[in-house]
N, C-alpha and C positions, 0 to 999 in steps of 0.2 A: 647556350643552353637552358639558363634559368627562363627565359622566354618563353623557350620550347614548352618546358614542361608547366607552364603557367597557363599557357595555350591548352594543353591537354586537359589540364584539371577543368577549366572555364568550359570547353566544348563538352566535357561528361557532364558536369553541372547542368549546362543549358539541356543535355540530349534526357537527363532524366529528371527534369522538373519544367514541364511545358507551361506553367503559368508564366503571365506577362511580367511579375516583379519577384525577384529572387534575393532571400537575405544571405550574405554570403559573410564570412573570416576570412579578412586578407592578414597573412601573418608575415609578419618583419622578421626582421633577424637581431635578436638582442645577444650583446657581447657574452661570449661564453658557450652558446648555442652548437655552434659548429663544432668546437673542440670537444663538447661532451658528447653529440653524436657521434664524432671520427673514435672518440675512446670507446663508446659504446660497440662499434664493429668489432675492435680489436679484443674487450671483454667476452662478446657472443661466441667467439672463436675458441677461446680459453674453457670456457664453460660447457661448449660441447663434448668437451674432454674430459668432465667430471664425472667420477663413478663412485663416490659418496661423499654425502652432504659433508661431511666434517673438512672437506677442503675448503669449503666456502667460508670458514670462522674468518674472524679477522686476526691480524697479528697480536701478538700481546701489544699491552698500553706501553710497556717499557721498549718495545722496540719501533714503536709508531712513530716516533719523532725522527729516529734515523732513517726511516722509511723516506718520510717526508722530505727531510734534508736531501735524501740520494735524488728524488723527483727534480727538485729545484725549487728555487723560491717563489718564480711564476707559478708553477702547479700548488704550490703550498697556498700561495695568498688567494687562489681562486677557491680554494676548501675554505676559506673565512669569510666569505661575502655575508653581509648583516642584510638583514630583510630592506631596508633601505636602499644598500647597493644594489639589491635585484629590483626593486621599483624603478630606481633611475635607469637601469639598463632597458628595462622595458619601454619605458618612456622615452627614451632616447631611439629605441627602433620605431616608436611609434611616429616620430617629428616628420620624417620625411614623406610618409603617407598623408599625413594630416595638412603637409602643406604642398601637396602636389596640385599641380593646376588643373589637372583632371577634374579634381572635385568641383571647380569652379563651372564646369561647364555639364554636371552632373547635377538634376536637380533633386534627383532621391538620395544620393550618398551625402551630398551636401547637408541635407536636412535630416540625417539619421537621428542626431541628438539637438535637443533644442539648443545649442550654440553655433548650430550650424557646419559639425563636425562628424566626421563619423564616431562610433561609439567606442570609446576606450576600452582596452584589455590589459593594462599596462604589465600585471603578472606575466601574460604571454607575449608581450612586445607583440599584439596584434589589435584588429581593430574591425567591428562590425559595419556593413553598410548594407541599406536595402537599395537594388540597383534595377532596372529595368533591362532586358534581355540586351538591347544595343549597347548600352554602356557598358554591359558585362562583359561581353564579345569583344570590347576596346580595352578593357583592364590590363591584360598581358603588356601590349605596347605603352600605356599610358601609363602603368606605374611598376615601372623596371625594378625599384627598389624592394618590391614584395617578394619574399621568398616563396609562399606559396597562398592557395586560395581555397578554401572548404567550404562547403555548403553549412548554413547554421540550422543541423538537424533538428525536427523534433524528436523529442527522448521519451519513451512511454513510462508510465507508473510501473515499477515491476509487478509482476502479478503475484496476489496473494495466494500462493501454494498452502492451502491448508492440510495438516495432517490429519488423516483418519483415523485407521486404527493403530496403536499405540504397541511396540511390542514389549513384554516383560521387561527388558534391559532398561527401557526410556521410563516404562510407569513404576517402578519401583523405586527410583531414585527420588524421592518423597522432600529431600532437605534442600536438593540443589540441581539446576540442569545439568544434562548429561554431560554437556561440552564442557563446563567446568573442570568435571573431573578428568576427562580425556586427555584435555590439553594439559595438564597439570596446574591450572590456576590455581585451585583450592589449596594445593600442597604449597605454592609460591607464599601464599597468603602467610602461614606458619613457617615456614623454612628460611623464607628472606624477608620477613616484615614487608612483602611488596603487596601492595594493594591500589597504586594508582596515586598515591599521594603528590601532589604539585604537580599533576601532569594533566594538561589540556586537549582533549580529542574533538576535533571538528566533524559532524556528522552533515553531510549534503544530502537532502533526502524531502520527503513529503511534509517536514514540521517535526513536531514534539508537541507531545501532553503533559508539559510542565508540572502540573498537579497531581500526573500520576503518583499513587501512593509509592511507588517503588523508585520514580525519578524527582520527586520532592527537593527542593534545594541542592540539585544536582547540576541544572542548566544554567552556565554562567552568563551566557551570552544567546541571543536570539534575533536573529535576520529575516527578513521575508525580501525576497527580489524577483521584482516582476520579469515579464517576457522581454524588455528593453534592458535588462541590468540594471535598472534604478533600486534602489534600498526604498522600500515603502511602508515596511513596519520595521521597528527597532525596540529591543528591550524584551526584556522575559514575561514582564505582563501581559505582551501581546501572543505570548507564542501560542500555537495550533497546530494542527497536524490534520493534512487534508486526508488520509487515505488510512493512518496508523501502522506504515508502514515504516515512517521514520521514528515512532516511539518504540516499535519492537527493535530496532537497530541498536538504538538508544538502551534499551534495557541490557541486550546482552554486552554492552560495553561497560556499562557503570550502574547497573540497577542492582537493587537491596536484596530483600527478603522479606517484602512488606506481604507476599503471599504464602508465608512459610517456607517456598523456596528461593536458595539465592539463583539468580540469573546473572548477575554481570561479572565478567574477569577481573574487573579493577572497579570495585564499588566505592574507591575514595576519589576516582578521577572525577574532573568536571567537564561538562559538555558544553559545546559551542556549536548551536545549530543554526543551520542555513536553510530556509526553506526555497528550495530552487525548483520544485515539483508541484504543479496542484494536482487536482482529481484528472486534469487530462495532459498530463505530462509537463515536459518542460521544454526546455533549449540549451543547445549547447552554450551559449551564450550565458543564460542562467547559471550554469555550474560552473563556467569558467570563472563568472562573476564572483559567484562563492568560495571558489577556490582563493581568489585575491582576496579577499574580505578574511578569512581564516587565518592565512597569512599573516596579513596587515596587523592582526589582533592577537598575535600571540599563539596561534596553537601549535602543538608538539607533532600531532598526526591528523593527518586529514582521511577520513572513511567515506567513499564511494562505493554504497550500495546499489549501483544503478548502471546504465547505459545502453546502448541500442547495437542490434546485432550489426555485425562489419566483416566481410572478407578481406579488408586491406588489410595489408601490416602495418604497423603502426610507428614508423619512424621515415619520415616526418609526418605526424598527424595532426589533427584538430588540438590535442591535447599536448603533445611532446614537449612544446616551450613551456607550457605553463607547468607542465611536472617538474621539467629539468630547473626551473626557477624556483619552485619550492623545496626541490634537493638541495640546490646552492644554499637557500635558508635555513637548513637543517630538518624540514619537513617532509617526511616520507609520504607517499600518496598510496592508500590501499584501495584496490579497487575490485569488484565482483568479476569475474570471468563470463557470465552471462550462463541462462539458462536454456539453451537451444540444444544442447547434446555436444555428443562428440563430433570432431572438427569442425566445431563454429565457436567464435570467439566474440564478447561485445567491445566496445570503446565505448571509455579508455582504458578497458581493462587489458586490452592487446596490446596497448602501448608498451615499448620496450622498457621505458623507464617507471611505468607502474608496478606496483607489488600487486600481481594479480591472484586471486584465491578460487580454488575450485573446494566442491563440498562434497563431504563424507558422511555416512549413517554411522549409528554405534558400534557397528560391527567394523568399522574401519574400510567399508567398501565405498569406490565413488559412485554418486549417485548418477542415476542414469540421464536426468537435464543438465548434467554439470559439464560444462564447455571445455575445450581446450584443443589446439591443433598448434602444428608447425607454421610460422610466419616467415614468408620468403620475400625480402626487398631486393629486388634485382636491379632496379637504376633509382638515384637520389644523388639530387645537386648538392645534399647534405651531407654526402659519404664521399672518401676517397675512392675512386675505382679501384684501387689495389684491394679493398676491402668488401667490394661487393661481388656475389652477393650476399648481403646480410641474412643469416638464418637464426632464428631463435624460437624456442618453444615457450608456451604460456599454458596453464598458470604457471605461478612459480614453487606455491603449496598450496595445499589444500587442510580444510577445518570442519569443523561440523557444520553443517547445514540441512538436516533430514530432521525433523521432528525436535526443532529448538523451541523450547519453550522460553519465552520474554513476555513483557510488556505489550499490551495495545491499546486502541483509544476506550477512552468510558471507562477507564480505572480497570480493565480487566487484563487477560493473560490468555496467552494461546501459544499450541505449535505450530510453528511455520517451516515449511520447506524452501531451500532457495540457495543460490551463491549470494544472494543480499545477506541471508543470515550467518554464512560462513565467515564473509568478511570482517565484522565487527569482533570476532573473536580475534583474528589478527592484529588489529586494532588495538582492543582491549589486550591482549600479549604484549606490544609496543607500550603500553602505558606501564605495564608492570616492569620491564625493563627499565625504564625511564623514572621508576618512582622513588622519591625523596623520604625513606623511612625514618622516622622521628628518631631511632636512636643511634643514625648511622653519623659516622663522622663526617666533616666536609671535604668536598673533595673529590666526590665518585666520578670516575673520568668519564662514564657514559654522558653525564648531564653537563661537562665542563667542555665537550667537542662541540664545533662549531661548523656550520653549513655541511659542503658535502661527506666532510671526514663523519660528521653525527650521523648522518642519514645511512651512510653504508656502513658504520660499524654496527646501528641498531638491526639494518635490513641482512646483515652478515649473521650476527650472532641467531638470528630467527630461522633462515635459512640453513645454516650450517649444524643447527640442532634438530632438525627433522628427523620425525621416525620413518627411514625408508621405507616405501609401500610402492607396490605396482613394479615395472621396470629397474631395472637397476640405475640409477641416478635420476634424473629428471624423465618424465614422460608426459602424455599429452593430458591425462587426468588427473594424477596427484601431483603435477610439478615435482620438486625435489623431496617430498613426502608429506607426512602429517604433522600439523603444529604440536609442537613439545615445548610449552612456555619454562617449565621446571626444569628441561635439561637446557635450556636458553640463559636462564637466570645461573645455573649451576656453571655455564662456560664463562658467561660476563664477570662471575668471581672469579674463576679461575684463571682468564686472562688480564684480570687488572680493572674492566669496566665496572664493576660494581664494588663495596665495600664488602669484607667478608662479615656474615651475620655475627 
């Protein structure tokens, strides 16, 4: 069955890519991946019955230990994986492929990196190989250890959708960007002393202008990754932005008020920026390598305001294993759903395990460009046949993404539109939930949680606190509803995940 699915994937890649050499990502099977996907199939059925977002809230902290005990020691241990354990699982999944005899007969695959091996992606338990068409056609029989094979796609730079005329409701907010008020971030600063203290948000994008007046001193780490997944520049002194897009995203997460307007959801958070897109875009490999760097270096949240149009359901997809591994390390992945309108989605935003974000305007209306659709997985070796078809909707929630004011290149500011602009509002909201207020007592439960338990509690607090917009429950345009981080912080206190202010 696995070989047949691999053959179908290879045939599709060959049909759609006539060039003599093809770059592919060969997916291994890290420990825990199958279990996570099987659990997702069961959760998807339960989610479809959810008619009010509050049903998604996590159990109170005092009940969580009892629930974990009832699940069994094995599942509890799976929820406490360290970053090192996640990387070991990915490396173990790579080993059979790296040692396969097939590589000795494939000149291109053997020379994919400087050491005569496929280029490893340990977080995903995958490897990148350049292959000629004949070798690729032989891959299903020659590498039966592989779980899947994907094209290493070119990912474009998100378009810069400039806002033209500003409605009065946007223009009259002279002291702050409207999204900070709409989402409740401003109120969180005062009510909960939450400003992103002690939190690191990784931004994988076109880079960052670290010397921008609103971002000075806020970029903790910077790395530039080339098309073959190599770290070519590292250090904040080397930070630069190929387009301005990444600087805008960073400003919405952690920017200050140098222009006279507050622009960042969590102005005390620190940024870890991986430049994975150039002026002409990047590749899936660069983004996956950026995710690996972020998780390995202590990111609390990963922001992906990027993606490529895809009509494929995202289980098992190019990013699934990496996102599952990040979740296992306690790091949620927040991704834009895409700017191609209704009944479209972008990858990785359409992956089941990503927190996908759509865009709304100042009136709470979904933007016409904002994507969303129901995904249907009819067949997969990774899912128990009893749980098929797997049906799930994306996005998960919506956030301000129209006429968003933030920092841009060359020390300037600009109003931009896009689900790329909505996504950092959600990443910034996670930073607020994870904040370590100076006056708080030790032992805030959300920060103490590890692995999947931490990821799930964080996501459940946000989704369970949204303002229901559109259809009752989850729909294609708003997800479960609009971001309300003030309500999320309130619920976190009430359920014991944050200390009382």
